[in-house]
C-alpha positions, 0 to 999 in steps of 0.5 A: 255431571253426566258423560254421555258415552256413544254406543260405538265406543261403548262398543269398542270399549267391550271389544277390547276388554274382549280381545285382552281376554283373549289374549290371555287365555291363548297365553295361558293355554299356550303355558298349560300346554307346555305343562302337560308336554313336560308332565308327559316328558316326564313320565316317558321311559326310552330304550335308546338315544335315538328315540328320546332325540326324535321324542324331544323333536316332536312330542315335545318342542313341535307338540309346544307349537314350534315351527322348527327343532333340530337336535344336534349331538356332541361328538367332543373327540371330532370337536363337530354336532351332528344332526340325530332327530329334527322336526319341521322342514328338516323332516320330510318323514317319519324319522328322516332328516333331510340333507343332515349336517354337522358343525365343528365346534365354534362354529354358528350359534350351534358351535358356539354354544357347544363350546360355551354350554350356555344357551343362546336367544338371536333376536334377529339373525342377520345382525349375527355374523356366526349364523350358519343357514341349514335347509334355508335362511331364518331370522331368529335362532333358540339354541341349548345345550343338554348337558349329561354328567356335566359334560354337553351331549346334545344341543336343542335348536329352533329357528324361526323365519320370523325376527324376535320369534323367541321370547325369554319363556321360549328360552325357559321352557327350552332348558325345562326340556333340556333338564328332562332330557339330561335326566333321561339320558343318564340311564340311556347307553351313551 
């Protein structure tokens, strides 16, 4: 028995199919952008730590569509993490950081990652008593250590106003960035 479909139903199905195609295209484009950014990063040489860190915050994390990135240097002697590069609200002009802070080892998510050496994805910072607001309260955080010759030298930290902003693929991307950053830092003066 033939089934008659209304024009409206057909248009709705076509529209849903087009929307799904658009979403898949955006996801593929995001992945392609990240691959291009990572390839460019691999091919870029740096003269010093500052150039490397500012490049990661702006030309890697910022260029990949994230709203915020702070790079911390990890000082094992003083047991603190210091903000040394930024992209987003903490970076009002070129290579400057608005009210840079330092975080003690074990304090906040950044300080915890400095101690554990393990990446952390916080879906909702209001549910994590370690969260330390910096310039503003944000509701998700992704924090990844960068180990150089077996020692954590940097922390890459990104926060967002929306809960559940970061997903596992974001963490994988940040870990890939950290691995390249580690290779680049090995040839730089400490």
